[in-house]
N, C-alpha and C positions, 0 to 999 in steps of 0.2 A: 224267357218270360212269355206267357200266353194269356189270351183274353177269351172269355166265353161270350160270344155275341148273342144278344137277346133280340127278339123279334121287334121290340119297340124301336121305332126310328129314332127317337130322341136319344136312346141309349147308344145307338150306333154312332150318332153324331158326336156324342160326348166322348166315346172311345177314340174316334178319329182326332178329336181335339187333343186328347191325352197323348196319342201317338205323335202328333205334331210337336207337342211340348217336349216330349222325351227326345226326339230327334234334335230339336233346337237347343236343348240343354246339354247335349253331349259336348264334352271338351274336345274330343277328337272330331275331325271333319267327317261328314257323311255325304256321300253322293250316290244316287240311285239312277240306274239306266233301265229302260224297258228291254223287251226281247229283241228289238231292232238295233239296240245300241244308242238310242236317243236319251238324252238326259231329262229326267222328270222331277227329281228332288235334289236340292243342295242346301245344306244348313249354313248358318252364320260362321261356325267354326271352320268349315272348309274354305270359305272366302277369306277368313282371318289368316289361316295357315298358309294358303297358296297365293293369295293376292289376286285370284281370278274372280271376276264379276259373274253373277248368276246369268246375265245375258249371253255370256260367252259359252255357257254350258247347257242351259235349259232349252229344250226343243232342238238341240243340235246333235248331229250324229258324231260319235266319238272318232270316226275315221277323219271327219273334217277337222275336228279339234286337234288331232295329231298332225294332220297335214299343214295346219296353220301355225304349228309350232307352239301352241299354248301348253301342251304337255308333251313329254318326250316319247312316252309309250303308254298305251291304254291297258290297264290291268283287266278291264271289262272284256276287251276283245280277246285277251289271253284266256279268260274264264270261259268264254263262248267256245274257244278252240279246245281247251283241256277238260272242260266240264267238271271242274273241281275248284275248291278255294285256292287262290294263288296270291303270293306276296312278292312285290318287287319294290326296288328303289326307283322312284320316278322323279324326273326333273320338271317342275312346273314354273314357268317364267324364270328360269335360272336358279330356282330353289329346290333343294333335294328334300323329298318327303318319302316316308315309308307307307305304302298303300297295300291293303289287303282286299281282294275282291271275292265275294261269296255268292254263289249262284242260288237262285230260288227256282225250284222245279214245280211244274204242274203235275197232275195225276198221270199224264201221258209220258212223263220224264223229259219234257221240253223245258228249256230255261225261259222263264217269263220275265225275270228281272235279275239284275246283279247289284248287290249292295257293296259299295266301296267304303272302307274305313281308312281315314288318312291321319297319320301321326307326324307331327313336326319333329324331324330329326336334325334340324339345323344346328341345335345345341351340340350335337355330336359331330356332324359333318362340317361344322364351322372349322374343323381341323383340316380342311383342305389347305388352310394356312396353319391352323393350330396343330393339326395332326401331322402335317409336314414338319412342324417344329418338334412335335413329339417323336417323330422318326429320328431326328437328330439325337434326341434324348435316349431313345432305345438303341441307336447305333452305338452310343457310348456304353450302354449296358452290354451289348454284344461284344464290344472290344474288351470290356472288363471280364466277360465270361471266357473269351478266348485266352486272355492273359491268365485268368483264374485256372484254366485247365492245365497250364504249364507249371503251376505252383505245386510244391510237394504235398500241400495239405488237401489237394483235390480229392484224393482217394478217401480220406477221412470224411470229408463233407458229403460226397456223393454216395458213399456207402452207408452213411448213418444219418447225419443231420446237416441240412443246408443251413449254415449259420453265418449270415452276414450282419444281422442286426445285433446291437449291443445287448438287448434283452435276451435273445437266444444264446448268445455267446456266454453271458453271465450264468444262465441256467446250465449250459453245457459244461462250462469250466467247474461249476460246483459239483455236477454229477461225476466228472472225472476225478475231482479231488476226493470226494467222499467214497469213490469206488474202492479205494485201497484199504479202507477200514470196514468193520462189520456193523456199523451203526444202522439202525432201522431207518429207512427212507420212505417218505410219502410224496408221490408225484401228484401235483395239483394242476388242473387245467380243464378247459372245455373239451367236449367230445371231439375227437379228430385232430388234436394238436400234436399227437405223436408221443404219448406217455409211454407206450410199449417200447418205442425206439430208445427212449432214455433209460428204461429198465434194462434193455439189452446192453447198452453202453456200460451201465453200472456193473452188470455181471461180467461182461467181457474184460473190463478194466480191473477186476478184483483178483485176488489170489485164488478164488474159487472158480476161475474161468474154465478149467478143465473138469470141473465136477458137475453133478446134475443141475439142470436149470428147468424148473417146473413152473409153468404158467397156468394160473387159475382165474377164470372169469366168474367172480362170485355172483354176478347178476344173471348168468346164463344157466346156472345149476339150480333146480328146484330146491327151495329151502329145506324140505324134509329129506333131501338126499345130500345136501351140502356137508353135513357133519360127517357122514360115513365116507364121503369123498376126501375130506381133509384129514380125518384122523384114523380112517380104516375101521375094521371090525374083526372080532374073533369068530371062529366057526360056531354056527348055531346061534349067533347074536340075535337074529330075527328071521322071520319067515322069508324064504327066498334068498337068504344069504349064501354065499359060496361056502361049501363044506370045509374048505381049507382056510377060511378067513381071507382077509385082504388088507395089505398095508395101505395106509392113506397117503395122500400127496405130500404131507410133511415128512413122512418116513422116506418116501421116494426121493425127496430133495435133500436128504441127510448128507452133510458135507458140502452142499452147494447152496443154491439160491432158490427161493420160492417167490414168485411174483403174484400178488393178490390184486387183480384188477377189479375195479368197481367195489371196493371194500365197503362203501356206504350202503350196499345192498345186503350186507350180512345181517341175519336175524338177531335180535337182541339176546335170545337165550344162547346162541352160539358164540356171541361176543365174549361171554365169560370164559369159555374154554380157550378162545383165541388169546385172551389176555394172559392166561396161565402159560401158554406156549411162549409168549414174548417175555414173561417174567422169569420163568423157571427153565425154559427150553426143554420141556418134557411133554410128552403126549400120552394119552391113554385111549386105546381103541374102544369102540362101542362093544359092550359085553365083556371087556377085559377087567382084570383085577390089579394089574401092575402098570406102573408108569414106565415110560422108556425115554431115556435121554436122547436128544437129537442135537446136531450141530448144523444150524441152518441160518442163512442170511435172509431177512424178510424185507422185501421191497413191495410197497402197495401203491395203489393209484385210485383217484376218484375225481369225478367231475362235479361232485356235490360239495356244498358248504358244510363241513362236518361240525363246525362250531355252532351253527344255527340248528343242526340236527341234535346236538347235545342239549341246547336250550329247550328244544321241543320234546326232549326225552326219547328221541329216536335213535340215539347213539350213546354208548356208555362214555362218560367223561374220563374215567381212568384209562380206558382203551385208547381214547383220542390222544391223551398225553403220552401214552406209551408209543403210539404210532408217529406222533408229531415230533420226533427227535430231530430229524433233518428234513424239513419240508423244502421241496423244489417246485417253484411256480413256473410252469411252461406257458409262455405268452401265446395268445390266439394269433392267427395269421394276420388279422387286420392291424395288429400292433407290431408286426415285423415286416413292414412293406418292402424293406431291402431284400428280403428273402423270396419275394414273389416271382421275380424274373428267373433267378437260378432254379427255383423249384419247378417252374413251368417248363424250362428247357430240360431239366432232369427227367420229369415225367414224360416229356415228348420223346426223349432218347429211349427211355425204358419201353414205351409203347411201340415205337418204331422197331426196336429190337425184338419185342415179343411177337409182332405180327409181320416182321420182315417188310416194313414200309420205309418210306423216306419222306415223310411229311415235314413241312416247315411251318413256322408261325410268323405271320405278318407282324412287324414291330408295333403296329397300332393296337393289336390284340393285347399286348403286354400293358399298354397304357390303361386300357379299360379294366384289366384284371387288377391293377394296382389301385383303382378307385372303388372296387367292389369290397363289401364288408365280410364276405366269406363266413357265414354262420356255421357251415360244416367244416371249416378250417382245412387242414392239409388233405384230409380224406376226401372232402368235397372237390378240391382242385384235382387230385389224382383221378377221381372218377370222371370229372368233366373233361380233362385232357384225353383220356382214353375214349370217351364217348364221341368227342368231336373228331379225333383222328380216324376212328373206324367208320364213321358215318359220312364224313365229307368226301365228295368225289374229287375235289381239286387237291393238288399237291401242297398248296399253301393255305393255311387256315386264316380266314378273314374275320373282321369284326362282325360281319353279318352271320357268321356261323355260331356266334355266341348266343346263349339263351337270352331272351328278352329281359329276364330277371337281372342278369349281370349288367346289361346295358343301362337299364332304368334305375336299379337300386345300387347306386354307387355311393362311396363315402363323400360327405360334404367337406370334411376336414382332414387334412393330411399334415402331420407334423405341426399342428396348431395353425395351419394356414387354410384360408378358404380356397375353393376351387379357382376363383378368379385370381387370387394371389399366386397360386401355383402356375396357372396358365401364363400370367404376366411374367413370372420369373423365367419360365421356359422360353417365352417369346424373347426376352432380353438376351438370354444366353445364345439362342440360335441366331438372332440378328447380329449380335456382336461377333459371333464366330464367322458368319457369312460375310459381313463387312470387312473383317480382317482378311478373308480369303480373296474376295472379289474387288475390294478397294472402293468401288463406286456404288451409289444407291441404285443406279440403273441396272447394273449387272446383278446386284444382290436381289433386287425386286424380281428380275427375270428368273433367277434361280429358285426363289421362293414361290413363284407362280402368282404374284400380285403385281399391281401397277406401281410405278415409281412414286406417284403421289400418295397411294395408300401406304406404302412403306414409310414415307417421310412423316405422314400423319401419325402412324403407329409409333415411330421413334420419338416423336414429340410427346405423345401421350405417355410413353414409358420413361420419359426423361433422359433419352439417349441423344447425345450431340453428334 
């Protein structure tokens, strides 16, 4: 945001008032220090988040503030040293906050001020107790994965589909069941859910597995070229055509399977010819006079609602019913939470192997991944894991390595429970497990990193005797 200052003194005063209002209205805390490291501005949000009074900051040098133990470390002093925006996790009066310091330079390149933005991450780091409890939860996942690796079905799951959730298993079982027959299949689901993987399973599980398998992305081929790509053309059919003619993708798939991805992108005029293929199993090349019989299994996929497209006249109704013989709905990642941990470790192993690395994932990271809504589904997770693995310098991926989007845009509901209910259930499980192991509240509290009185109060609140 920028302001054009006018020469009129009243206008300057008005703009200064506006800037003060903007700073005060910020939900995040804002603290500004001058070029000497002395505090000159602090808003109400900063005081609310940190519990630090303005008298402890304004007019005081940050070195003194750190020495007095008011804050654990000064991001402003880091900015003076590194001369670039810097983000750290800071402890202020025993409370963890995420702070970002941004330098302001004058014309000579000297830092005149540092603006610090403060965000309350206590909701996240509350898990010094809660996340320790979540560690117990993820330890359970790790044990399950270790046991999972020993089972005979590991190869199937890690080579094709990670299927722990009921929804995914139902879709997978239907795909395997329908693979042995030649019925037309349409795979439905959001972008990135793995429709191509299911198409591969159907082909590999069919009697056509050793025959041609042709994949076509109908949305990636220009509409004016799609017909010639699908059905081929005779020699001299049009200017620039190969003098020998060319067989189309349907001909190339003869005896095997053709996978038509993004079928909803097919132009209306081409849908008529596609319908003929599905009804008569014969094609005619562009410029040809004779039809040719083909033996091909059709599997198609779309992330669009074809029924609504039919209502709007964007997709032929007769073609829709011809394609919709066996629909398989593939659930989005946010609806298959049980698969998130196995998928994360699978992509971690895959990336480590690809780049000859040995990175690990901190169990707390899995907890946050399971709370995120994954709009890009499995493709988004695979790309995220690879990006984090190759960009982090540490051998263990931490929560702070996750993009802010994942930390802040988490699911509110999981299995029809609120986040509070999920945390409470996890707390109960961990406390009961530790009490059973250590027998006394004193030893249990010490193991959990909290006081005995805090543990007793927590047990009373959770209804644990």
